[in-house]
C-alpha positions in Angstrom: 129.0 136.5 99.8 127.6 139.7 101.2 128.0 140.0 105.0 124.3 140.8 105.5 123.3 137.6 103.6 125.7 135.6 105.7 124.2 137.0 108.9 120.6 136.2 107.8 121.6 132.7 106.6 123.3 132.1 110.0 120.0 133.0 111.7 118.2 130.4 109.5 120.8 127.8 110.4 120.5 128.9 114.1 116.9 127.8 114.1 117.9 124.2 113.4 120.7 124.3 116.0 118.4 125.8 118.6 115.9 123.0 118.2 118.6 120.4 118.3 119.8 122.0 121.6 116.3 121.8 123.0 115.8 118.2 122.0 119.2 117.3 123.5 117.9 118.6 126.9 114.5 117.0 126.5 116.2 113.7 125.8 117.1 112.2 122.5 115.3 109.0 123.3 113.3 109.5 126.5 110.1 107.9 127.8 107.9 109.9 125.4 109.9 109.0 122.3 109.8 105.4 123.4 106.0 105.6 123.7 105.8 107.1 120.2 108.0 104.3 118.9 105.5 101.8 120.3 102.7 103.9 118.9 104.1 103.3 115.5 103.1 99.6 115.8 99.5 99.6 114.7 100.3 102.0 111.8 103.2 99.7 110.6 101.0 96.6 110.8 98.1 98.1 109.0 100.5 99.7 106.5 101.4 96.1 105.5 97.7 95.1 105.5 96.7 98.0 103.2 99.6 97.3 100.8 99.3 93.5 100.5 95.7 92.5 101.3 94.7 93.0 97.6 97.0 90.1 96.7 95.0 87.8 99.0 91.6 88.9 97.9 92.5 88.7 94.2 94.7 85.6 94.3 94.1 83.3 91.3 93.6 79.6 91.9 95.8 78.0 89.2 93.6 74.9 88.7 90.5 75.9 86.8 88.5 74.8 83.8 85.4 75.7 81.9 82.0 75.2 83.6 79.4 73.1 81.8 76.0 73.3 83.5 74.9 69.9 82.1 77.7 68.1 84.0 77.1 69.8 87.4 76.1 66.6 89.2 79.3 64.7 88.3 82.5 64.5 90.4 84.8 67.6 89.8 87.6 65.5 88.4 85.2 63.8 85.9 83.8 67.1 84.9 87.3 68.4 84.2 88.4 65.4 82.2 85.2 65.5 80.1 85.4 69.3 79.5 89.0 70.4 79.1 91.3 69.4 76.3 94.6 67.9 77.4 97.8 70.1 76.9 100.9 68.0 77.7 100.8 67.3 81.4 98.1 69.9 82.0 94.7 70.7 80.7 93.5 73.8 78.8 92.1 76.2 81.4 90.5 78.6 78.9 88.8 76.3 76.3 86.3 73.4 76.2 85.2 70.7 73.8 82.4 71.8 71.5 80.2 68.8 72.2 76.7 67.6 72.8 76.9 67.5 76.6 73.6 65.7 77.1 74.9 62.9 74.9 78.2 62.9 76.8 76.2 62.6 80.1 74.1 59.7 78.7 77.1 57.7 77.5 79.5 58.9 80.2 82.2 59.0 77.4 84.6 61.9 77.1 84.8 63.7 73.8 87.5 62.5 71.5 90.8 64.5 72.0 90.6 65.7 68.4 87.1 67.2 68.9 86.9 71.0 68.1 87.2 73.4 71.0 85.7 76.8 71.9 86.3 79.3 74.6 84.5 78.9 77.9 80.8 79.7 77.5 79.4 79.6 81.0 82.3 80.7 83.3 84.8 78.6 85.1 85.1 76.0 87.9 87.9 76.4 90.4 89.7 73.7 92.3 90.4 75.5 95.7 93.7 73.8 96.4 96.6 76.3 96.1 94.2 79.1 97.1 91.8 77.3 99.6 89.0 79.9 99.6 87.1 81.8 97.0 88.5 85.2 96.0 87.2 88.0 93.8 89.0 86.3 90.9 87.2 83.0 91.3 83.8 84.5 92.2 83.8 86.9 89.2 85.8 84.8 86.7 88.8 87.1 86.2 90.8 84.5 84.3 91.7 83.8 80.7 90.6 86.7 78.6 89.7 88.6 81.8 93.0 87.8 83.6 94.2 91.4 83.1 91.5 92.7 85.5 93.4 91.8 88.7 96.7 93.6 87.7 94.6 96.5 86.4 92.9 96.9 89.7 96.3 96.8 91.4 97.5 99.5 89.1 94.5 101.6 90.0 95.4 101.1 93.7 98.8 102.6 93.0 97.3 105.4 90.9 95.3 106.3 94.0 98.6 106.2 95.9 100.0 108.8 93.5 97.1 111.2 94.1 96.9 110.5 97.9 100.7 110.9 98.3 100.6 114.4 96.7 97.4 115.4 98.6 98.4 114.1 102.1 102.0 115.3 101.7 100.6 118.8 100.9 98.2 118.5 103.8 101.0 117.5 106.2 103.2 120.5 105.3 100.3 122.9 105.5 98.0 121.6 108.2 100.3 119.3 110.2 101.5 115.7 110.4 98.6 114.6 112.7 95.7 115.7 110.5 97.3 114.0 107.5 97.8 110.8 109.5 94.1 110.8 110.6 92.8 111.7 107.1 94.8 109.0 105.3 93.8 106.3 107.7 90.1 107.1 107.5 90.4 107.0 103.7 91.8 103.4 104.0 88.8 102.5 106.3 86.2 103.8 103.9 87.8 102.3 100.8 88.4 98.9 102.5 84.8 98.5 103.7 83.3 99.8 100.5 85.4 97.1 98.5 83.3 94.4 100.2 80.1 95.6 98.6 81.4 96.0 95.0 79.8 94.0 92.3 81.9 94.5 89.2 85.3 95.8 88.0 84.6 99.5 87.9 83.3 99.9 91.4 86.0 97.6 92.8 88.7 99.7 91.1 87.2 102.9 92.5 87.3 101.5 96.0 90.8 100.3 95.6 91.7 103.8 94.3 90.4 105.2 97.6 92.4 102.7 99.6 95.5 103.5 97.5 95.2 107.1 98.4 96.0 106.2 102.0 98.9 103.9 101.2 102.2 105.1 102.5 100.8 108.1 104.3 99.1 105.8 106.7 102.5 105.0 108.1 104.9 107.6 106.7 103.3 110.5 108.5 103.8 108.8 111.9 107.3 107.8 110.7 108.3 111.4 109.8 106.8 112.7 113.0 108.7 110.3 115.3 112.0 110.8 113.4 111.6 114.6 114.0 111.6 114.0 117.7 114.4 111.5 118.2 118.1 112.5 118.4 120.5 111.8 115.5 122.2 108.9 117.4 118.8 107.1 117.7 117.3 108.0 114.4 118.7 105.0 112.4 117.4 102.3 114.8 114.0 103.9 115.3 113.6 104.4 111.5 114.5 100.9 110.6 113.4 98.8 113.5 109.9 100.3 113.3 109.7 99.0 109.7 111.3 95.7 110.5 109.2 94.9 113.5 105.8 96.5 112.6 105.7 96.3 108.8 107.6 93.0 108.8 105.3 91.6 111.5 102.2 92.7 109.5 103.6 90.9 106.4 104.0 87.7 108.4 100.6 87.8 110.0 98.6 88.6 106.8 98.9 85.3 104.8 97.9 83.2 107.8 95.1 85.6 108.7 93.8 85.2 105.2 93.9 81.4 105.6 92.2 81.6 108.9 89.4 83.8 107.6 89.1 81.8 104.4 86.8 84.4 103.0 87.9 87.6 101.2 85.1 89.7 102.6 85.9 88.7 106.2 89.5 89.4 105.5 88.7 93.0 104.4 86.5 93.5 107.5 89.3 92.3 109.9 91.9 94.5 108.2 89.8 97.6 107.9 87.5 98.0 110.9 90.3 98.6 113.5 91.4 101.7 111.5 88.5 103.6 113.1 90.6 103.9 116.3 92.7 106.6 114.5 90.1 109.2 115.7 91.9 109.0 119.1 95.3 109.9 117.6 95.0 113.7 118.0 94.6 113.1 121.8 97.6 110.8 122.1 100.2 111.9 119.5 101.8 115.4 119.6 102.2 117.5 116.5 105.7 117.9 115.2 107.5 120.7 117.1 109.8 121.1 114.0 106.8 121.7 111.8 105.1 124.0 114.3 108.2 126.1 114.6 108.7 126.2 110.8 105.2 127.6 110.5 105.8 130.3 113.2 103.5 128.6 115.7 106.2 128.9 118.4 103.9 128.9 121.4 102.4 125.6 120.4 105.8 124.1 119.7 106.9 125.2 123.2 103.8 123.6 124.8 104.6 120.3 123.0 108.2 120.4 124.1 107.1 121.0 127.7 104.9 117.9 127.4 108.1 116.0 126.5 109.9 117.6 129.4 107.2 116.5 131.8 106.9 112.9 130.5 110.7 112.4 130.2 111.4 113.9 133.6 113.9 116.3 132.1 114.4 120.1 132.2 115.1 122.5 129.4 117.3 125.4 130.6 115.4 128.6 130.2 118.2 130.3 128.2 118.1 127.4 125.7 114.3 127.6 125.4 114.5 131.4 125.0 117.0 131.0 122.2 114.7 128.5 120.4 111.7 130.9 120.7 113.7 133.9 119.4 115.3 131.9 116.6 112.0 130.3 115.5 110.2 133.7 115.5 112.9 135.1 113.2 112.9 132.2 110.7 109.2 131.6 110.1 109.1 129.4 106.9 105.6 129.7 105.7 107.0 130.8 102.3 109.1 127.6 101.9 106.8 125.5 99.8 107.7 122.6 97.5 108.2 125.0 94.6 111.4 126.4 96.4 112.7 122.9 96.4 112.7 122.8 92.6 113.9 126.4 92.2 117.1 125.3 94.0 119.4 123.6 91.4 121.3 121.4 94.0 118.1 120.2 95.6 116.4 119.7 92.2 119.2 117.5 91.0 119.2 115.6 94.3 115.5 115.0 94.0 115.8 113.6 90.5 118.5 111.2 91.6 116.5 110.2 94.6 113.4 109.6 92.5 115.3 107.2 90.2 116.6 105.2 93.1 113.3 105.1 95.0 111.4 104.1 91.9 113.7 101.2 91.3 113.5 100.1 94.9 109.7 100.2 94.8 109.4 98.4 91.5 111.8 95.6 92.5 110.3 95.2 96.0 106.8 95.0 94.7 107.7 92.9 91.7 109.4 90.2 93.9 106.4 90.1 96.2 103.9 89.7 93.4 106.0 86.9 91.8 105.3 84.8 95.0 102.3 83.3 93.2 104.3 82.0 90.2 107.6 80.8 91.6 106.6 77.2 91.8 105.9 76.7 95.5 102.9 77.3 97.7 101.8 81.0 97.5 101.3 81.5 101.3 104.5 79.8 102.3 106.5 81.7 99.6 105.0 85.0 100.7 105.8 84.2 104.3 109.4 83.2 103.5 110.1 86.3 101.4 108.4 88.5 104.0 110.4 86.9 106.8 113.5 88.4 105.3 112.2 91.9 106.4 113.0 91.5 110.1 116.7 90.2 109.8 117.5 92.3 106.8 116.3 95.6 108.3 117.8 94.7 111.7 121.1 94.2 110.0 120.7 97.5 108.3 120.0 99.3 111.6 123.2 97.9 113.0 125.5 99.0 110.1 123.7 102.1 108.6 125.5 104.5 110.9 128.8 102.8 110.2 128.7 102.4 106.5 126.4 105.2 105.5 123.1 105.6 103.6 124.7 105.8 100.2 126.6 102.5 100.2 123.8 100.6 102.0 121.3 101.8 99.4 123.4 101.2 96.3 125.2 98.0 97.3 122.2 95.9 98.2 120.1 97.0 95.2 123.0 96.0 93.0 123.1 92.6 94.7 119.4 92.2 94.3 119.8 93.0 90.6 122.4 90.4 90.1 120.4 87.8 91.9 117.3 88.6 89.9 119.3 88.2 86.6 120.5 84.8 87.8 117.0 83.7 88.9 115.7 84.5 85.4 117.5 81.5 84.0 117.2 78.8 86.8 114.2 76.3 87.1 111.1 77.3 89.0 110.7 75.8 92.4 113.3 75.8 95.2 116.2 77.2 93.0 114.2 80.3 91.9 112.5 80.8 95.3 115.9 80.7 97.0 117.3 83.4 94.8 114.1 85.4 95.1 114.4 85.3 98.9 118.0 86.4 98.8 117.1 89.2 96.4 114.2 90.3 98.7 116.6 90.3 101.6 118.9 92.7 99.7 116.1 95.0 98.4 114.6 95.3 101.9 117.9 96.8 103.0 118.1 99.1 100.1 114.5 100.2 100.2 114.6 101.0 103.9 117.9 102.8 103.7 116.4 104.9 100.8 113.3 105.8 102.9 115.4 107.1 105.7 117.9 108.8 103.4 115.3 110.7 101.5 113.8 111.9 104.8 117.1 113.1 106.1 118.0 115.0 102.8 114.9 117.2 102.8 114.5 120.4 104.8 111.8 120.5 107.5 109.4 122.9 105.7 109.1 120.6 102.7 110.0 117.3 104.3 106.5 115.8 104.2 105.5 117.1 100.8 109.0 116.3 99.4 109.0 112.8 100.9 105.5 112.3 99.6 106.7 113.4 96.1 109.5 110.9 96.2 107.2 108.2 97.4 104.7 109.1 94.7 107.4 108.3 92.2 107.5 104.9 93.7 103.8 104.5 93.1 104.4 105.3 89.5 106.9 102.4 89.4 104.5 100.1 91.2 101.7 100.9 88.8 103.7 99.0 86.2 105.0 96.2 88.4 101.9 94.1 88.2 102.2 94.2 84.4 105.9 93.4 84.6 105.0 90.2 86.5 102.2 89.6 84.0 104.8 89.8 81.2 105.8 86.2 82.2 103.1 85.1 79.8 105.3 86.5 76.9 108.5 85.0 78.2 109.2 83.3 81.5 112.4 85.1 82.2 111.2 88.6 81.2 110.0 89.9 84.6 113.2 89.1 86.4 115.4 90.4 83.6 113.5 93.8 83.8 113.9 93.9 87.6 117.5 93.0 87.5 118.5 95.5 84.8 116.6 98.3 86.6 118.4 97.6 89.9 121.9 97.9 88.3 121.0 101.3 86.7 119.6 102.6 90.0 122.7 101.5 91.9 124.9 103.7 89.6 122.6 106.7 90.0 122.5 106.4 93.8 126.2 106.9 94.1 125.8 110.5 93.0 123.7 111.4 96.0 125.1 113.1 99.2 125.7 111.2 102.4 123.7 112.2 105.5 125.2 109.9 108.1 125.6 111.7 111.4 124.3 115.0 110.0 121.4 116.9 111.6 118.2 117.0 109.5 118.3 120.3 107.5 115.8 122.8 108.7 116.0 125.3 105.8 116.4 125.2 102.1 119.9 126.7 102.5 120.9 123.9 104.9 119.7 121.3 102.4 121.7 122.9 99.6 124.8 122.9 101.8 124.3 119.2 102.4 124.2 118.5 98.7 127.2 120.6 97.9 129.4 119.4 100.7 128.5 115.7 101.1 128.4 114.3 97.6 130.6 111.3 96.8 133.5 113.5 95.5 133.2 116.2 98.2 132.0 119.6 97.2 130.3 119.7 93.9 131.4 123.2 93.3 133.3 125.9 95.2 131.2 128.6 96.6 132.0 132.0 95.1 131.9 134.4 98.0 131.0 137.3 95.6 127.9 135.5 94.2 124.7 134.6 96.0 124.1 130.8 95.8 120.3 130.6 95.8 117.3 132.5 94.7 116.5 133.2 98.3 119.9 134.6 99.0 119.5 136.9 96.0 116.2 138.1 97.4 117.9 138.8 100.7 120.6 140.9 99.1 118.0 143.0 97.2 
């Protein structure tokens, strides 16, 4: 490689080293970083609420039958027995006898079992047992021929996540992490409140699309920002314990909050209104110094670092600060947009592999959660039990991730989740299937959280938010189809778990091709990201660097 190119690349690499030196003097996990970690709590909790609340406002009471106005004064059990044809040990939920109901009411005699039947003519009645409150599904009759409305609305939510992930990722890399955090949270507030006042499917889907735009960004912007301030030795436990405690805690709270509210509108109020407090975030949360320096806003980065210095009670040596200022000024990265990520062959390949792994994690995680309604036990208890795996699984991950590495703790657990899902496909519903689902959820929690941290550590600073958002957007594409995977149980009972299990095993194989980032500084430049891919793949260097040939488009530009 040309000596001038080496010198200029060394300057780029020096920017990352200079910032790491500054952070080491500020404190890798000082008082300010601990306050930021605590500040992640509301975002993690409401991240869980935004993600899962739609399950509780569109839950389907399983015991329902056709409504017959003439029988309205009778006891519900009598109405059901008179109205619904018997099917083995159950009754037909979507058909009714074609009878003269005035005559049935006069004689108080049920129609003969061989009487002709017709689809429900006047809506449905719901026995509020398994779901002890009215939901959108029971109020609007989204069952039988309309049963696809609920998964369709959920798919629209994830379509919104696709759009929002791209938009807020772009916003974070161009205008800062804090504006993207505020914007995405306000989007969740508007969409959540508006959902309360919808009247039909189309306006409900539009509002859920708005809420979906905030999903992921509402937490991931804070997640990225905090990770960019903590030292490498603390990054793993901060990344994982924030998800375990805050997201996991939100998952445990939500089902019992839904039962306490016992009203889907009240539930949306309670999980949406507190989001307005995000307007105070710009006064409390500092912008990322890494992002500021990557955009050439060195003075602002220095001011932020001095705030850390003051709160942490530390002192940055002047020569270290001067080196950071000079290095940042020389390596302004405004030209490093997401397009450069795809112009780089090593990073492009890495992104493809990461997308496959992340899509599989998202699909399996979401699919297992949505199957809580149909595993044979109480929905709220099953959701709580599977969600309860979040805290121990991610705590275990935080303990071993810096010993065993990101690669093996992403690929190993997802393979285990796949095997457990395949076994669960052929066991009876109830305790056997729920037990396997809980174990699979435990494993996929580990894999999913390791993948989130892994993707963040693989991407260079200038494209970290937009690149992370792009990877997460791929997850939304997968979760768009996950409600329909769960719905495929109507075709064959074992089909959803077979799809999830097979997907997991394929993703585990692909993940082994990605480079390890354990113990490595987060790359600051495109060149550092390429070097990570070349030098830390499973088999060592992917290719030997020819010193007579430039390795990237940017290096070629430097030579010319």
